[in-house]
Residue, then its C-alpha position, 0 to 999 in steps of 0.5 A: m703656434q710656438f712663440l720661442t724668443k731668440s736673439v741676434a747680434l746685428a752689424t749695427g752693434v746692438t743685440i735684439p731679441f725676436v720671435e720667428i714663426g710661420e712658413k720659412g720661404a714664404m712672404p717675410v713680414v716684420f712686426i715692430h712694436g710701440l714705445t716701451d713695448s717689445h716683441l711680446s706685445y705682438k703675441p696675441m695678434l701673431e697667434a691669430m695670424p695664418a702660418n703661411y707667412h714667414m713672420f718676425a717680431l723684433t724688440m728694438r734697441g733700448h727696449g725689453d732685453a735688447s741692447k741699450p746703448a747710450a745714444g742712437y734712438a732716432p727712427e733712423d737708427m731703428a730703421t737701420d737695425v731693421a735693415a741689419f736684421l733682414d741682412a742677418q736673416g738673408i732676406e732682401r725684401a719684406a712687408i713691414v708692420g709697425h705699431s705707434m713708434g713702430s709705424l714711424v720706424a716702418r715709414t722711415f725704413a721705407h724712406a731709406y730702403p724703398r726697394r726692400v719694402l713689399g708693403l707697410g702696415l701702420l697700426g695706431a699711427f701718427s702722421s707726426l709727433h712734433a706738435n702732438s699735445a698728448v705726446q708732449e704731456v707724456f714727455h713732460a711726465v717722463e722728464t720728472l722720473a728718475e732712472d727707472i719707470p715706476d710700476d704705477f707710471a707704467r700702468d697709467w701709461q699703458k692703460g692710456s693705450l686702451a679703450t677696452p680691457v685686455p686679458d690680465d695676464f697679457f697686461e702684466v707682461v706688457i707692464a714687465e716689459t715696460k719697466k725694462v726700459p730705462v727712463r733715459v731711453f724713454r726720454g731719448v726716443l720721445s725726444e727724437l720722435m718729437a724733434r721735427d715734422r715727419t708727416f711725409t716720411g716714407s710717403g713717396s713710396l707707392v707700396p701697398t699700405l694698410i692703416v688701422w686705427g681705433d676711433k677712441d685712440a687717445f694719441c692719434t687723431r682721425i686727422d692723422q689717419d686722413t693725412l697718412a691716407k692722403a700721403f700714401k697713395n696706395s693705401r687703405l684705411l680701416a677704423y675700428p669703432g670703440i677701440g683705442h691706440a693699441v688696436h692689436w691688443e684690444l682686437p688681436v684676431r680682427a687685426a690679424t685677419d685684416v693684416a692677413v687679408w691685406l698681405 
């Protein structure tokens, strides 16, 4: 499956990279990455997805090689970018799959644009970050950084997402993409994610929702998953034993299979 990066200027004023794979005209599926990642973080999973979906993996504002505006890093800003991306592609409705930060962007999109959502896939998802002690610890560490994310910090941060090893070449891509994120963006996104209780964001939606969680996740708890499963009435929860926060990195084939079956 060819993984060719393109870019598009959105009506929101930012330009974002993305990859488009699969069958045009089939069900559209949009993949949204986690904090400090990019569309490249979905490469192992997308390579295992069946080609009979029209799939897009996006790099969100402030990340990777996307535009990095001075402000505008709330989930609402990123959800508006997703809507603008769909408009640019001439797509009315899509299934939205998000990991970590991306799962909250997906939920925010469902809240703001309920008629444009075919389904929600929530991978390594928080119910809310406003009172999460592990996230607060990361925020305090980020506050001590200067302008750029140091290599050792990037490695420690991303290793914290894992409970089992991933291929070295893929992990080096992850680190390279992480270091493209300015510290001001890292700090700004975290501030917005932690600013208020978002437990019920998007929960009014009755669209089919898949929740995938690794039971060794250092950031998201089982309580998060049970809260989401209760809030999203038309949901299914899958727990991966022995797997960490980045479920789609550690078990890309299983994650792809479960998402494809759900779709």
